[in-house]
C-alpha positions in Angstrom: 26.7 60.9 -11.9 26.1 60.6 -8.2 23.3 58.3 -7.0 20.9 58.9 -4.2 22.4 58.1 -0.8 19.5 55.7 0.0 20.0 53.9 -3.3 23.8 53.5 -2.7 23.1 52.2 0.8 20.6 49.6 -0.5 22.9 48.5 -3.3 25.8 48.0 -0.8 23.5 46.2 1.6 22.3 43.9 -1.1 25.8 43.3 -2.3 26.9 42.5 1.3 24.0 40.1 1.8 24.8 38.4 -1.5 28.5 37.9 -0.7 27.7 36.6 2.8 25.1 34.2 1.3 27.6 32.9 -1.2 30.3 32.4 1.4 27.9 30.5 3.6 26.7 28.3 0.7 30.2 27.5 -0.5 31.9 26.8 2.8 33.0 23.2 3.3 31.7 21.6 6.5 34.1 20.0 9.0 34.6 16.3 8.3 32.7 13.9 10.5 35.1 12.0 12.9 35.5 8.4 11.9 34.1 7.2 15.3 30.8 9.1 14.7 30.5 7.8 11.1 31.0 4.2 12.4 28.4 4.7 15.1 25.8 6.1 12.7 26.5 3.3 10.2 26.1 0.5 12.9 22.7 1.8 13.9 21.6 2.2 10.3 23.0 -1.2 9.3 20.4 -3.1 11.4 18.3 -4.9 8.8 16.8 -7.5 11.1 15.9 -6.9 14.8 14.8 -9.6 17.2 12.8 -8.6 20.3 12.1 -11.3 22.9 8.6 -10.7 24.3 7.3 -11.5 27.8 4.2 -10.0 29.4 4.7 -6.5 30.8 5.8 -3.0 30.1 9.4 -3.9 29.7 8.9 -5.8 26.5 6.5 -3.2 25.2 9.2 -0.5 25.7 11.7 -2.8 23.9 9.3 -3.1 20.9 8.9 0.7 20.9 12.7 1.1 20.9 13.1 -1.5 18.1 10.5 0.3 16.0 12.2 3.6 16.4 15.6 2.2 15.5 14.4 0.1 12.6 11.7 2.2 10.9 14.1 4.5 8.9 15.8 1.6 7.2 12.7 -0.6 7.0 14.3 -3.3 9.2 12.7 -6.7 9.5 11.2 -7.0 13.0 10.9 -10.4 14.6 8.9 -10.6 17.9 9.5 -13.9 19.7 8.0 -15.4 22.8 10.0 -18.4 24.1 7.7 -20.9 25.8 10.1 -22.7 28.2 9.1 -26.3 28.4 10.5 -28.2 31.5 12.9 -31.1 30.8 10.5 -33.4 32.7 7.8 -33.3 30.0 8.0 -33.8 26.2 8.7 -30.6 24.2 5.3 -31.0 22.4 3.3 -31.2 25.6 0.3 -28.8 25.4 0.6 -25.9 27.8 -2.6 -23.9 27.1 -2.3 -21.3 29.8 1.3 -20.4 29.0 0.6 -20.5 25.2 -2.4 -18.1 25.7 -0.3 -15.7 27.8 2.5 -15.8 25.2 0.0 -15.1 22.3 -1.5 -12.1 24.3 2.0 -10.7 24.8 2.8 -11.1 21.1 -0.4 -9.5 20.0 0.2 -6.5 22.2 3.7 -6.2 20.8 2.4 -6.6 17.2 -0.1 -3.8 17.8 2.7 -1.4 19.0 4.8 -2.3 15.9 1.9 -1.7 13.6 1.4 1.8 15.1 4.8 2.6 13.7 3.9 1.3 10.3 6.0 -1.9 10.7 4.7 -5.4 9.8 6.4 -7.6 12.4 6.8 -11.4 12.2 5.6 -13.0 15.4 6.9 -16.4 16.7 5.9 -18.5 19.6 8.8 -20.9 20.1 8.9 -23.9 22.3 12.3 -24.4 23.8 13.9 -25.9 26.9 15.9 -22.7 27.7 14.8 -19.1 27.0 18.3 -17.8 26.2 19.0 -20.7 23.8 15.6 -20.2 22.2 16.3 -16.5 21.6 19.8 -17.2 20.2 18.4 -19.9 18.0 15.8 -17.6 16.5 18.4 -14.8 16.1 20.6 -17.2 14.1 17.7 -18.5 12.0 16.6 -15.0 10.9 20.1 -13.5 10.6 19.6 -10.9 13.3 21.7 -7.8 13.4 20.4 -6.7 16.8 18.6 -8.3 19.7 16.7 -5.7 21.8 15.7 -6.9 25.3 13.6 -4.9 27.7 14.2 -5.3 31.4 13.2 -3.8 34.7 15.9 -4.1 37.4 14.9 -5.5 40.7 16.4 -3.9 43.8 18.5 -6.7 45.2 21.8 -6.2 46.8 23.1 -9.7 46.0 23.0 -9.4 42.2 23.1 -6.9 39.3 19.4 -7.7 38.7 19.8 -8.5 35.0 18.9 -12.2 35.3 20.1 -15.4 33.7 18.4 -14.9 30.3 19.9 -11.4 29.7 23.4 -12.5 30.8 23.4 -15.6 28.7 22.1 -13.8 25.6 24.7 -11.0 26.0 27.5 -13.5 26.5 26.7 -15.8 23.6 25.1 -13.6 20.9 27.0 -13.0 17.7 25.1 -9.8 17.0 24.6 -6.5 18.8 22.5 -6.8 22.0 20.7 -3.8 23.3 19.3 -4.0 26.9 16.7 -1.4 27.5 16.4 -0.9 31.3 13.2 0.6 32.5 12.4 1.8 36.0 10.5 -0.6 38.2 6.7 -0.2 37.7 4.9 -0.9 41.0 
């Protein structure tokens, strides 16, 4: 009993494809290096992200980054604007212009977060020092990350990061991400 040559060819072709498919399905993938596994875990472990907000594109870009980092694990997003009150006046002194600007910046940031399906908490905090206010809010909410947006200024005398960023990076007990954007003119 000899089969038709075309039938034999198709049977061998089908058998080859079947064997190759089984080999492909049953192959064991290479193990992920421990460094990569730790990096992935650290990003996915962020359950609470604090984003300091000021007026401008830099903070808006930081909110966008925070949403992208936090949306997969449904992280809690806290948008905070620190209203720096000078030491020469009482902390409760009304500062209507500064408060209105802070509220506008927070509302813009809230809108960006809501476009990503996140429901952020917004806080307008009065404090004597912006870095101390940011760190205080981060401690209160148990932040895993602080994401700060900056635009570097072209000055030869400094690195352009500013006092607030340096102080938060130096003293924060959680991960700090600084998102540098090009200068918008």
